[in-house]
N, C-alpha and C positions, 0 to 999 in steps of 0.2 A: 433334532436339528440344532445347530449352533445359533447362539444369539450374537448379534452384531455387538462387539465390545464397546462401540461408541454410541450409536443411537439406541441400542438395547432391544430392538425389535427382532424377534425370532423370525417372523415371516419375511423380513427383509433380506436375510442372508441367502445368497444362492449357493455358495459352496465355499469351503476352506481347504487349502492345501498346505502341506508342510515342506519347506525347501530350505536347505542349509540351517540357518539358526533362527529363522523366522516362520511364523504361521501366516499365511497369506489369506486375507478376507476379501470377499467380493460382495458388496452391498449396494443395491440400487439407489440408496439414499446417500451413502457416504462414499461410494465409488470403491476403488480397490486400494488397500492399505496392508501393511504388515506389522506384526507385533513380534518382538523377540521372544523365543520360546521361554526364556527365563521370566518373562513379565506377562505372558499370556493368561496366567491364572490371577493376576492382580486386578483389583478394582480401581476404578478411577478415582483420584483424590477428590476432596470436597470441592475445591474451586474448579478443578476440570470437570467435575460432574455438573456444577451449575452452569457451565459454558459448553456443555456437550454439543449443542446445536452449532456453536461457533467451530468446534473441532470437526464436526461433521462437514460443516462448509468448507474448512480448510482442506481436509482430505479429498473432498469431491472436486474442488477447484484445482489442486495440485494434479490430481490423476487425470482430469479432463484436459488440462492445458499442456501437460508434459508427458502423459502416458507412463508416468513413473510413480509407483505407490510410495507414500511416505512410510518410512520405517520407525515405528514407536518402540521406545525402550521403557524399562520400569521407572526411570526418571521422568520420562514424558507422561506416563500414566498418572504420576503423582503430582507433578508441577505444571501449572499453565505457563509459567515463564519459560520452562524448558520446551514446551510445544510451541510457543510463540517464535522461537528461534528457528523453527523448521521452514519458516516461509519468509520470503523477501517482500511480499505485498502486504498492504494493510488490511486488517481484519475489522469490518465495521462494528460499531457498538450497537446494542439492541435498538436504540432510538435513532440511529443514523440511516434515514431513508435514502438519502443520496448515496451513501457507501454501499448500500444493499443494491440499489438501482445499478451502480457502476459495475458491481460484480456480476449481475445478470447481463448486462450489456456486453461485458467481455466475453461471457460464455456464448452469447448469441453471435457475436463477431466471429468467434472461433468455429462456430458450427455453420456459418453462412457461407455457402459455396460460391455466391455471387450476389451483387446488389439486387435487392428485391426478393431474396430467398427466404422462404418461411422455415422456421425451426419449431419443432414440437416441444411443448412444455407440458409435463405431467404433474400437476400440483401435488398429488399424494407422495410422490418419490422425488420431485425436483426442487422442493422448497430449500433444500440445502444450498442450491446454486446461488441463492441470495443471502445466505447465512440467516435464514428465517427460522422461526421457532416451529412454525407449522404451515400447512397449506393456506390457511386463511390470511396469514401475514404476507405470504408470497403474492396472493391475489391483490392485497392492499398495495404492495410495492408496484406490481404490474399496472395497476390502475393509475398510480401516480405517474408512471413512466409513459402511459398513454396520454394522460392529461397534459404532460409536458411536451408531447408531439414527438417522442423518441421512438415510439413503437406503435404497430398496429396489431391487434389481437382478434383472432376469430371469435373467441368466447372467453369469459372469465368466470369459471365455475369450478368448485373444489373437486368435482368428480369427473370432469370432462377434460380431454386433452385439447390444448389450445395451440393453434398455429400462430407463432409470434414472428413479425417481420420488423426489422429495423428501418425506420423511415429515413429519408434524406437528412432530416433534422437530427435524428439520431446518430447517423454517421458523421455529421458535423460536430456533434457534441463529443463523440468518442475521440476525434482528432483534436479537440480543443478549440477549434475555430469559432464555434458559437458560444463557448463557455464564458460566463460572466467573469470579469476580472475581480478578484477578491482582495481584500485588504490583508494581504499576506506576503510574506517573503519566503522564496524558495531557497532551501539550503543545499548547495552543491558542494560536496566534500567527500573524502575518502572515509567510509565508515568502517572503523575498526577500534577495538577496545582501547588502544593508546590515545584515541581522540574523543573518548566519552566525556572527560572533564571539559575539554574545549567546547564541545557541542552543549553540554548541559549548563555548565557555569559561565560560559562566555557568550556563544552565538545565540542561544535562546533568549536569555535575559536581555542581550543587546538589541535583539529584533523586538521583543515585547515591550521594553521600556521606550521604544520609539513609536508604540502605538499600533503595532502589526502583530498578526498571528504568524507563527513559524510553521513552515511545512517542509517535511522530508520524506523521501521514499526510503524505507529501511533496507539497508544491507544490499542494495542493488549492485550488480556488477555489469559494466558495459563491455561487450565484446565487439561483434561486427554490426550491431544495431542498437538503437536507444529504444527502451521500453516506452510503449505508447502512454503509460501512466506518468512517466517522467516528462514527456512532451506535453501532455494535458496539464500537468501540474505547473509547469513553467508558463504556459499560456494563461493559466488562471491567476498567476501571482503578479503582484505590482513590481517586484524586483527580485533579484537573485543575490544572495551572499555566497561568494565562491572562494573556498579556501583552496589555495594551490601549494600548500606546504609539501605535498607529496608528488607535485607535477603530474597529477593524474589526468590521463587523456580524457576520461569521461567528464570530469569537472570542466575542462577547457571547452569540451563540446557543448555542455549544458550552458556555460556562460556565453559562448558564441551564438548558441541558438537564441538565447534572451536577448542579446545585442541585435540580432538580426530581426527581432520583433520590436525593436526600438524601446526595450526595457532596460532600466539601469542596473548595473552590475556593481556590487560592493566587493572588492577584492580584499582578501586577508590571507596572511602567510605567517608562519613562525619566524620570529626576529632572527633565530640562529641560522635558519636556511637563507634568509636574505643576506645575512653577514657572510655566509659561506659562498653563496653563488653570485652575490652582488646584486642580481636581479632576478625577476621571474622570466618567463618566456619572452623572447625579444618582441614578439608581436604585441605584448601587453605592457611594455615598458612605459607607455604614455599614461597608464593609469596610476592613480594613487593607491597605495596599499596600506591597510590597517594592520600593523604587525601585532603579534601576540607572543607572550613568553610563558613557558611552562610554569604553572602555579600561580601566575598573576592574571587570573581570569576576570576578576571583578573590575580591574582597571582596563582590561581589553573590552569588556562588555560596555563600560561607559563610553569609550572611544568609538565603538562601533555604532552605539546609539546616536552619537553626535554626527557621525558620517552619514547615517541614514537620514536623520533629521535635515542635514545640509543638502543632501543629494536628491532625496525623494520628497521630503517634507514629513511633518509628524502625522502619524496615523490617528484614527479615531478611537482606538481601543485603549482602556485603562489597564495599566499594569498593576497587579496586586500580588506580590510574591511570585508563585509559579502559575497563577491563574489570570485569565483575561475576562473581565466583566464586560 
């Protein structure tokens, strides 16, 4: 029998097939995924190996929600950063109980055919759904979710199948309706390499120096619908920083959604774009814009901080370099 290349358990692998340039693995814990034939003999790199439970959760989540297996290359096998780019959703850290709970709730929502529908959770092979290290940690997270009033569970035992149901409070939490508003600013912008310096050197320190935590949903693309994670993120945030340099429809939607919730929006735009187009979208001409210039991010961060202070008020967090204490 083949061993699963990710979780390493031989007994978990149901079958493997070879098609085109990939070997297709099917594992109850990791879901279905593919490895390039040139990389299938490679071992996981040291950092990837230390995060194999997170990789397992990533593969399982993508397969569950999209029915498309992630395709891993030799670069992915060696580099966690390369793997991280395979997904647009956040991967919870090991001590992030909220992040793990959110991942499990997304799965339960996906599997629920109607309100009040129960979904089976099998701890020995389903702990990857919460990016957990083992079944015991999964039960810990499920118990936390139950005490929060988000789920009902028939049993919480490592060796027994549990029927888990999202409660009305859990559905409200998923929509962001009952979420606590956090001292954070939601970043709405077009995420692409050209804007990395703007984000890292301008927007992040601008928000943090104003006493707030920054929040972004990595590499999301808006098509005909807005991802629930974005909606919930905006609901939980005090305000939104919206960069409209690219005139991106998704950014305007997120800013408009925030305004509809009576949240403040701080508008930013590249000065060269403002000079060329004279103004941003006609519906937003009444709002003041914090302009930025390529390479002059420290000055922009200072002006962004001042605008946030003036519009929202200074937050409670202390800025220390790249960290918030």
